[in-house]
N, C-alpha and C positions, 0 to 999 in steps of 0.2 A: 504494500500500500504506500509506503514511503517513497518508493522509486517512481511512481506514476508522475508526479510533478517534474522530476528530473528528465524523464523520458519525453514528456510533452514539450518541455523547454528545448530539449535537444533537437526535436524534429520540426519545431515551428519555423516557418520561413523568416529570414531577417527582413527588417523594415528599412526605410531610407536612413541614411546616416544624418544625424542632427548634431548641432553644437551642444556640448555638454555630455554626449554619449560616451560611455566607456567601451573601447574596442580593444582587441588583443592582437599582438603580433602573431602572424600566421606561422612563422618559423624564424630561425635565426636569419637576420638580415642586416646588411650594412646600409644605413640611411643617412641622408644629409641633415646636418643641423641647420635649423632656421636662422640662427644667429651664431655663426661659427667663431667670430672674434671673441665672444664671451668665454670660450673654452680653449683658446690657443695656449694659454699659460699652463693648462693642465695636460698638454700634449696632444690634443685633438686637432686634426687637420681638416676640419670641415665635415667629417662624418663620424658616426659612432655605431656600435653594434647593439642590436636588440636581441634578447633571448626569446625563444618560442614562448608564447602566452604572456609576454610582458603586457601589463595593462597600460593603456594610453587614453587620455581624455581628449576628445575632439574639440579643437578650438575654432576651426573654420571648416565648413563642409566643402567637399570637392566641387560642388555645383557653384559655389561662391568664388571660386578661384579660376583665373584664366588658364593656368597650367593643369587644372583638374586634379591636383594633388590634395591629400588630406593634411591639414596643419594640425598637429596634435602635441600634447604635453605628456612626457613620460611620468607615470605614476608608480608608486610602490617601491621605489629605490630610496635608500637613505644614505648611502656612501658613494663617493666618487671613485670609480675603479676603471681606469683606462684599460681597454678600448670600449667598454660598455657605456651605454648612454648615461650621462650624468642625471642625478635626481632633478626633476622638474624641467629638464631640457625640452625645448620645443623642436620638433623634428617634422620632416616632410615625408609622407608615405604615399605610395601608389595603392590603388584599391585592392590589388592582388596580394599586398603585403599584410593585410589585416583581416581579422574575422570579427564579426559582431558578437559572437558568443563562442564559447569553447564547446566542442562536441563532447558532451559528458559520456555518452555511450562508447564512442571510439577511444577516448582516453582511458576509461575503465577497462575496456578490452585490452588495450596496449599494456596497461599496468599489470593486469592479471597474467597476461602471457609472459611478461618479463619476470614476474614473481615466480610463476610456475616453472620457468626454464632454469631457475637457480638450483 
C-alpha cells in the first residue's frame, strides 16, 4: 500500500518546466557556469561537473531564453570541491541534461540488482 504513491509518481508524465521547479541532473555532466568569473579563484575554468541526480532549482525557463537553455541554481551542496559545481552556483543546462523527477522504480531496481550481485 505504501508503494502505490511512489509508483504513481514515477509513471506520471512530466509537466512544463517552470521557474522555481526542482529538477535533477540526468547523469554526470560537464556544464557551463552562468557567471564563470565568480569561481576563477577556486580553479574553475568556466565549467563544473554535476553528479547524477544533483538537485537544481530552475531560475529561468528555456522558453524565456533565446538560446533555449535552462538557467538553474545548484542545490544540496554545502562544500566547494573542484571540479564539482560549487554550492548555489548558477549553471546553464540543455533539456536532455535534466529530469523533472527521479524514476523511483528504475532506481530501486538498479539498487537491488547491485545489492544482490555483492
